[in-house]
Jmol script that loads the backbone (N, CA, C; Angstrom):
load data "model"
ATOM      1  N   MET A   1    -108.653 267.421-114.837  1.00  0.00           N
ATOM      2  CA  MET A   1    -107.855 267.452-113.641  1.00  0.00           C
ATOM      3  C   MET A   1    -107.949 268.828-112.978  1.00  0.00           C
ATOM      4  N   GLU A   2    -107.949 269.862-113.792  1.00  0.00           N
ATOM      5  CA  GLU A   2    -108.058 271.204-113.229  1.00  0.00           C
ATOM      6  C   GLU A   2    -109.397 271.388-112.523  1.00  0.00           C
ATOM      7  N   GLU A   3    -110.461 270.891-113.136  1.00  0.00           N
ATOM      8  CA  GLU A   3    -111.795 271.013-112.547  1.00  0.00           C
ATOM      9  C   GLU A   3    -111.868 270.305-111.198  1.00  0.00           C
ATOM     10  N   LEU A   4    -111.161 269.186-111.063  1.00  0.00           N
ATOM     11  CA  LEU A   4    -111.140 268.425-109.811  1.00  0.00           C
ATOM     12  C   LEU A   4    -110.055 268.906-108.849  1.00  0.00           C
ATOM     13  N   LYS A   5    -109.324 269.945-109.260  1.00  0.00           N
ATOM     14  CA  LYS A   5    -108.249 270.515-108.456  1.00  0.00           C
ATOM     15  C   LYS A   5    -107.142 269.499-108.171  1.00  0.00           C
ATOM     16  N   ILE A   6    -106.837 268.692-109.183  1.00  0.00           N
ATOM     17  CA  ILE A   6    -105.727 267.742-109.105  1.00  0.00           C
ATOM     18  C   ILE A   6    -104.566 268.376-109.861  1.00  0.00           C
ATOM     19  N   SER A   7    -103.519 268.719-109.143  1.00  0.00           N
ATOM     20  CA  SER A   7    -102.411 269.430-109.782  1.00  0.00           C
ATOM     21  C   SER A   7    -101.444 268.492-110.485  1.00  0.00           C
ATOM     22  N   LYS A   8    -101.287 267.265-109.960  1.00  0.00           N
ATOM     23  CA  LYS A   8    -100.322 266.328-110.529  1.00  0.00           C
ATOM     24  C   LYS A   8    -100.802 264.909-110.253  1.00  0.00           C
ATOM     25  N   SER A   9    -100.615 264.021-111.238  1.00  0.00           N
ATOM     26  CA  SER A   9    -101.116 262.660-111.088  1.00  0.00           C
ATOM     27  C   SER A   9    -100.265 261.691-111.888  1.00  0.00           C
ATOM     28  N   ASN A  10    -100.349 260.412-111.539  1.00  0.00           N
ATOM     29  CA  ASN A  10     -99.788 259.352-112.363  1.00  0.00           C
ATOM     30  C   ASN A  10    -100.790 259.079-113.483  1.00  0.00           C
ATOM     31  N   LEU A  11    -100.293 258.699-114.648  1.00  0.00           N
ATOM     32  CA  LEU A  11    -101.158 258.479-115.806  1.00  0.00           C
ATOM     33  C   LEU A  11    -100.814 257.143-116.444  1.00  0.00           C
ATOM     34  N   VAL A  12    -101.833 256.336-116.721  1.00  0.00           N
ATOM     35  CA  VAL A  12    -101.654 255.037-117.365  1.00  0.00           C
ATOM     36  C   VAL A  12    -102.418 255.035-118.677  1.00  0.00           C
ATOM     37  N   GLY A  13    -101.757 254.609-119.752  1.00  0.00           N
ATOM     38  CA  GLY A  13    -102.405 254.508-121.048  1.00  0.00           C
ATOM     39  C   GLY A  13    -102.300 253.098-121.592  1.00  0.00           C
ATOM     40  N   LEU A  14    -103.414 252.516-121.962  1.00  0.00           N
ATOM     41  CA  LEU A  14    -103.471 251.150-122.486  1.00  0.00           C
ATOM     42  C   LEU A  14    -103.879 251.193-123.949  1.00  0.00           C
ATOM     43  N   SER A  15    -103.117 250.514-124.797  1.00  0.00           N
ATOM     44  CA  SER A  15    -103.394 250.426-126.226  1.00  0.00           C
ATOM     45  C   SER A  15    -103.457 251.825-126.844  1.00  0.00           C
ATOM     46  N   GLN A  16    -104.538 252.172-127.533  1.00  0.00           N
ATOM     47  CA  GLN A  16    -104.643 253.499-128.136  1.00  0.00           C
ATOM     48  C   GLN A  16    -104.622 254.596-127.075  1.00  0.00           C
ATOM     49  N   GLY A  17    -105.076 254.263-125.867  1.00  0.00           N
ATOM     50  CA  GLY A  17    -104.990 255.208-124.753  1.00  0.00           C
ATOM     51  C   GLY A  17    -103.555 255.587-124.431  1.00  0.00           C
ATOM     52  N   GLY A  18    -102.600 254.731-124.816  1.00  0.00           N
ATOM     53  CA  GLY A  18    -101.190 255.052-124.625  1.00  0.00           C
ATOM     54  C   GLY A  18    -100.765 256.247-125.458  1.00  0.00           C
ATOM     55  N   ALA A  19    -101.221 256.288-126.691  1.00  0.00           N
ATOM     56  CA  ALA A  19    -100.913 257.435-127.553  1.00  0.00           C
ATOM     57  C   ALA A  19    -101.588 258.695-127.020  1.00  0.00           C
ATOM     58  N   ILE A  20    -102.800 258.559-126.513  1.00  0.00           N
ATOM     59  CA  ILE A  20    -103.522 259.703-125.950  1.00  0.00           C
ATOM     60  C   ILE A  20    -102.829 260.190-124.679  1.00  0.00           C
ATOM     61  N   ALA A  21    -102.439 259.247-123.815  1.00  0.00           N
ATOM     62  CA  ALA A  21    -101.737 259.611-122.582  1.00  0.00           C
ATOM     63  C   ALA A  21    -100.405 260.283-122.892  1.00  0.00           C
ATOM     64  N   LEU A  22     -99.698 259.761-123.876  1.00  0.00           N
ATOM     65  CA  LEU A  22     -98.427 260.345-124.266  1.00  0.00           C
ATOM     66  C   LEU A  22     -98.614 261.772-124.772  1.00  0.00           C
ATOM     67  N   GLN A  23     -99.644 262.005-125.563  1.00  0.00           N
ATOM     68  CA  GLN A  23     -99.916 263.362-126.049  1.00  0.00           C
ATOM     69  C   GLN A  23    -100.254 264.286-124.880  1.00  0.00           C
ATOM     70  N   PHE A  24    -100.983 263.772-123.891  1.00  0.00           N
ATOM     71  CA  PHE A  24    -101.304 264.576-122.719  1.00  0.00           C
ATOM     72  C   PHE A  24    -100.031 264.994-121.987  1.00  0.00           C
ATOM     73  N   VAL A  25     -99.094 264.053-121.831  1.00  0.00           N
ATOM     74  CA  VAL A  25     -97.828 264.357-121.149  1.00  0.00           C
ATOM     75  C   VAL A  25     -97.028 265.388-121.939  1.00  0.00           C
ATOM     76  N   ILE A  26     -97.005 265.263-123.249  1.00  0.00           N
ATOM     77  CA  ILE A  26     -96.277 266.232-124.079  1.00  0.00           C
ATOM     78  C   ILE A  26     -96.896 267.616-123.929  1.00  0.00           C
ATOM     79  N   ASP A  27     -98.219 267.674-123.888  1.00  0.00           N
ATOM     80  CA  ASP A  27     -98.916 268.959-123.773  1.00  0.00           C
ATOM     81  C   ASP A  27     -98.916 269.524-122.355  1.00  0.00           C
ATOM     82  N   ASN A  28     -98.829 268.643-121.344  1.00  0.00           N
ATOM     83  CA  ASN A  28     -98.964 269.054-119.942  1.00  0.00           C
ATOM     84  C   ASN A  28     -97.934 268.360-119.048  1.00  0.00           C
ATOM     85  N   PRO A  29     -96.657 268.495-119.308  1.00  0.00           N
ATOM     86  CA  PRO A  29     -95.655 267.722-118.553  1.00  0.00           C
ATOM     87  C   PRO A  29     -95.646 268.009-117.053  1.00  0.00           C
ATOM     88  N   LYS A  30     -96.043 269.187-116.637  1.00  0.00           N
ATOM     89  CA  LYS A  30     -96.022 269.517-115.206  1.00  0.00           C
ATOM     90  C   LYS A  30     -97.192 268.905-114.443  1.00  0.00           C
ATOM     91  N   MET A  31     -98.170 268.349-115.159  1.00  0.00           N
ATOM     92  CA  MET A  31     -99.343 267.769-114.505  1.00  0.00           C
ATOM     93  C   MET A  31     -99.204 266.266-114.268  1.00  0.00           C
ATOM     94  N   VAL A  32     -98.100 265.665-114.744  1.00  0.00           N
ATOM     95  CA  VAL A  32     -97.954 264.213-114.671  1.00  0.00           C
ATOM     96  C   VAL A  32     -96.706 263.854-113.871  1.00  0.00           C
ATOM     97  N   LYS A  33     -96.902 263.031-112.820  1.00  0.00           N
ATOM     98  CA  LYS A  33     -95.775 262.533-112.033  1.00  0.00           C
ATOM     99  C   LYS A  33     -95.068 261.413-112.792  1.00  0.00           C
ATOM    100  N   LYS A  34     -95.864 260.422-113.204  1.00  0.00           N
ATOM    101  CA  LYS A  34     -95.323 259.248-113.906  1.00  0.00           C
ATOM    102  C   LYS A  34     -96.273 258.852-115.029  1.00  0.00           C
ATOM    103  N   LEU A  35     -95.691 258.332-116.097  1.00  0.00           N
ATOM    104  CA  LEU A  35     -96.468 257.823-117.227  1.00  0.00           C
ATOM    105  C   LEU A  35     -96.179 256.341-117.376  1.00  0.00           C
ATOM    106  N   VAL A  36     -97.241 255.542-117.446  1.00  0.00           N
ATOM    107  CA  VAL A  36     -97.111 254.108-117.688  1.00  0.00           C
ATOM    108  C   VAL A  36     -97.834 253.804-118.989  1.00  0.00           C
ATOM    109  N   LEU A  37     -97.102 253.242-119.956  1.00  0.00           N
ATOM    110  CA  LEU A  37     -97.696 252.844-121.235  1.00  0.00           C
ATOM    111  C   LEU A  37     -97.750 251.328-121.289  1.00  0.00           C
ATOM    112  N   VAL A  38     -98.946 250.785-121.540  1.00  0.00           N
ATOM    113  CA  VAL A  38     -99.159 249.346-121.605  1.00  0.00           C
ATOM    114  C   VAL A  38     -99.604 248.996-123.009  1.00  0.00           C
ATOM    115  N   ASP A  39     -98.742 248.283-123.741  1.00  0.00           N
ATOM    116  CA  ASP A  39     -99.074 247.865-125.103  1.00  0.00           C
ATOM    117  C   ASP A  39     -99.596 249.048-125.921  1.00  0.00           C
ATOM    118  N   ALA A  40     -98.874 250.167-125.824  1.00  0.00           N
ATOM    119  CA  ALA A  40     -99.317 251.413-126.455  1.00  0.00           C
ATOM    120  C   ALA A  40     -99.250 251.327-127.974  1.00  0.00           C
ATOM    121  N   ALA A  41    -100.286 251.789-128.616  1.00  0.00           N
ATOM    122  CA  ALA A  41    -100.376 251.785-130.071  1.00  0.00           C
ATOM    123  C   ALA A  41     -99.877 253.109-130.639  1.00  0.00           C
ATOM    124  N   GLY A  42     -99.359 253.058-131.853  1.00  0.00           N
ATOM    125  CA  GLY A  42     -99.078 254.274-132.586  1.00  0.00           C
ATOM    126  C   GLY A  42     -97.716 254.905-132.382  1.00  0.00           C
ATOM    127  N   LEU A  43     -96.863 254.329-131.554  1.00  0.00           N
ATOM    128  CA  LEU A  43     -95.562 254.953-131.322  1.00  0.00           C
ATOM    129  C   LEU A  43     -94.510 254.486-132.314  1.00  0.00           C
ATOM    130  N   GLY A  44     -94.578 253.255-132.724  1.00  0.00           N
ATOM    131  CA  GLY A  44     -93.625 252.732-133.687  1.00  0.00           C
ATOM    132  C   GLY A  44     -92.368 252.169-133.026  1.00  0.00           C
ATOM    133  N   ALA A  45     -91.741 251.229-133.683  1.00  0.00           N
ATOM    134  CA  ALA A  45     -90.571 250.533-133.137  1.00  0.00           C
ATOM    135  C   ALA A  45     -89.386 251.463-132.922  1.00  0.00           C
ATOM    136  N   LYS A  46     -89.193 252.433-133.811  1.00  0.00           N
ATOM    137  CA  LYS A  46     -88.055 253.351-133.695  1.00  0.00           C
ATOM    138  C   LYS A  46     -88.124 254.146-132.393  1.00  0.00           C
ATOM    139  N   VAL A  47     -89.299 254.659-132.082  1.00  0.00           N
ATOM    140  CA  VAL A  47     -89.458 255.451-130.860  1.00  0.00           C
ATOM    141  C   VAL A  47     -89.261 254.575-129.632  1.00  0.00           C
ATOM    142  N   TRP A  48     -89.869 253.382-129.610  1.00  0.00           N
ATOM    143  CA  TRP A  48     -89.714 252.501-128.448  1.00  0.00           C
ATOM    144  C   TRP A  48     -88.254 252.122-128.240  1.00  0.00           C
ATOM    145  N   ALA A  49     -87.520 251.873-129.313  1.00  0.00           N
ATOM    146  CA  ALA A  49     -86.103 251.523-129.179  1.00  0.00           C
ATOM    147  C   ALA A  49     -85.326 252.683-128.554  1.00  0.00           C
ATOM    148  N   MET A  50     -85.570 253.906-128.996  1.00  0.00           N
ATOM    149  CA  MET A  50     -84.858 255.063-128.455  1.00  0.00           C
ATOM    150  C   MET A  50     -85.248 255.315-126.998  1.00  0.00           C
ATOM    151  N   ILE A  51     -86.529 255.202-126.683  1.00  0.00           N
ATOM    152  CA  ILE A  51     -86.966 255.402-125.301  1.00  0.00           C
ATOM    153  C   ILE A  51     -86.337 254.340-124.397  1.00  0.00           C
ATOM    154  N   GLY A  52     -86.349 253.106-124.842  1.00  0.00           N
ATOM    155  CA  GLY A  52     -85.749 252.022-124.064  1.00  0.00           C
ATOM    156  C   GLY A  52     -84.279 252.259-123.786  1.00  0.00           C
ATOM    157  N   MET A  53     -83.543 252.707-124.786  1.00  0.00           N
ATOM    158  CA  MET A  53     -82.117 252.980-124.593  1.00  0.00           C
ATOM    159  C   MET A  53     -81.911 254.106-123.583  1.00  0.00           C
ATOM    160  N   LEU A  54     -82.723 255.158-123.651  1.00  0.00           N
ATOM    161  CA  LEU A  54     -82.593 256.259-122.695  1.00  0.00           C
ATOM    162  C   LEU A  54     -82.877 255.792-121.273  1.00  0.00           C
ATOM    163  N   TRP A  55     -83.951 255.036-121.093  1.00  0.00           N
ATOM    164  CA  TRP A  55     -84.312 254.595-119.747  1.00  0.00           C
ATOM    165  C   TRP A  55     -83.289 253.608-119.204  1.00  0.00           C
ATOM    166  N   MET A  56     -82.760 252.733-120.050  1.00  0.00           N
ATOM    167  CA  MET A  56     -81.769 251.763-119.590  1.00  0.00           C
ATOM    168  C   MET A  56     -80.489 252.458-119.148  1.00  0.00           C
ATOM    169  N   ASN A  57     -80.215 253.605-119.719  1.00  0.00           N
ATOM    170  CA  ASN A  57     -79.020 254.364-119.363  1.00  0.00           C
ATOM    171  C   ASN A  57     -79.289 255.356-118.243  1.00  0.00           C
ATOM    172  N   ASN A  58     -80.412 255.178-117.527  1.00  0.00           N
ATOM    173  CA  ASN A  58     -80.779 256.067-116.414  1.00  0.00           C
ATOM    174  C   ASN A  58     -80.820 257.522-116.834  1.00  0.00           C
ATOM    175  N   ALA A  59     -81.377 257.775-117.983  1.00  0.00           N
ATOM    176  CA  ALA A  59     -81.468 259.144-118.496  1.00  0.00           C
ATOM    177  C   ALA A  59     -82.416 259.971-117.644  1.00  0.00           C
ATOM    178  N   HIS A  60     -82.198 261.258-117.669  1.00  0.00           N
ATOM    179  CA  HIS A  60     -83.089 262.191-116.973  1.00  0.00           C
ATOM    180  C   HIS A  60     -84.495 262.037-117.538  1.00  0.00           C
ATOM    181  N   GLN A  61     -85.519 262.106-116.698  1.00  0.00           N
ATOM    182  CA  GLN A  61     -86.887 261.805-117.120  1.00  0.00           C
ATOM    183  C   GLN A  61     -87.428 262.736-118.195  1.00  0.00           C
ATOM    184  N   GLN A  62     -86.881 263.904-118.374  1.00  0.00           N
ATOM    185  CA  GLN A  62     -87.384 264.810-119.412  1.00  0.00           C
ATOM    186  C   GLN A  62     -86.851 264.430-120.798  1.00  0.00           C
ATOM    187  N   GLN A  63     -85.777 263.670-120.865  1.00  0.00           N
ATOM    188  CA  GLN A  63     -85.211 263.322-122.170  1.00  0.00           C
ATOM    189  C   GLN A  63     -86.153 262.508-123.046  1.00  0.00           C
ATOM    190  N   PRO A  64     -86.856 261.492-122.513  1.00  0.00           N
ATOM    191  CA  PRO A  64     -87.804 260.780-123.383  1.00  0.00           C
ATOM    192  C   PRO A  64     -88.890 261.689-123.937  1.00  0.00           C
ATOM    193  N   ILE A  65     -89.359 262.643-123.141  1.00  0.00           N
ATOM    194  CA  ILE A  65     -90.391 263.565-123.632  1.00  0.00           C
ATOM    195  C   ILE A  65     -89.832 264.405-124.772  1.00  0.00           C
ATOM    196  N   ARG A  66     -88.624 264.934-124.609  1.00  0.00           N
ATOM    197  CA  ARG A  66     -88.015 265.723-125.690  1.00  0.00           C
ATOM    198  C   ARG A  66     -87.771 264.864-126.928  1.00  0.00           C
ATOM    199  N   LEU A  67     -87.363 263.612-126.731  1.00  0.00           N
ATOM    200  CA  LEU A  67     -87.132 262.705-127.852  1.00  0.00           C
ATOM    201  C   LEU A  67     -88.416 262.510-128.650  1.00  0.00           C
ATOM    202  N   ILE A  68     -89.515 262.281-127.966  1.00  0.00           N
ATOM    203  CA  ILE A  68     -90.792 262.070-128.642  1.00  0.00           C
ATOM    204  C   ILE A  68     -91.242 263.347-129.345  1.00  0.00           C
ATOM    205  N   GLN A  69     -91.089 264.488-128.681  1.00  0.00           N
ATOM    206  CA  GLN A  69     -91.448 265.749-129.309  1.00  0.00           C
ATOM    207  C   GLN A  69     -90.634 265.968-130.579  1.00  0.00           C
ATOM    208  N   ASN A  70     -89.337 265.719-130.522  1.00  0.00           N
ATOM    209  CA  ASN A  70     -88.480 265.910-131.696  1.00  0.00           C
ATOM    210  C   ASN A  70     -88.798 264.920-132.806  1.00  0.00           C
ATOM    211  N   THR A  71     -89.185 263.705-132.441  1.00  0.00           N
ATOM    212  CA  THR A  71     -89.480 262.674-133.455  1.00  0.00           C
ATOM    213  C   THR A  71     -90.787 262.957-134.166  1.00  0.00           C
ATOM    214  N   TYR A  72     -91.823 263.348-133.418  1.00  0.00           N
ATOM    215  CA  TYR A  72     -93.152 263.489-133.980  1.00  0.00           C
ATOM    216  C   TYR A  72     -93.555 264.914-134.316  1.00  0.00           C
ATOM    217  N   PHE A  73     -92.907 265.898-133.719  1.00  0.00           N
ATOM    218  CA  PHE A  73     -93.372 267.265-133.863  1.00  0.00           C
ATOM    219  C   PHE A  73     -92.284 268.201-134.346  1.00  0.00           C
ATOM    220  N   GLN A  74     -91.373 267.688-135.184  1.00  0.00           N
ATOM    221  CA  GLN A  74     -90.320 268.540-135.707  1.00  0.00           C
ATOM    222  C   GLN A  74     -90.920 269.631-136.576  1.00  0.00           C
ATOM    223  N   GLN A  75     -90.391 270.828-136.443  1.00  0.00           N
ATOM    224  CA  GLN A  75     -90.913 271.973-137.202  1.00  0.00           C
ATOM    225  C   GLN A  75     -90.090 272.161-138.465  1.00  0.00           C
TER     226      GLN A  75
END
end "model"
wireframe off; spacefill off
backbone 0.3
color backbone group
């Protein structure tokens, strides 16, 4: 994206690409406007349940990213 001078974009991840897209968003949150995951692999039921609850409650868009970071990348 930097090479093409694209500062921000929507990102779609399908299947295993969903896990890759999610990692990209975690690593580069300022470069992504929206993330769409379609039948994403590798996240697990626990994470999807928590993300779903946050989105259903109109949570701030950064909360799902922090939730995923805390779930998968706890130090």
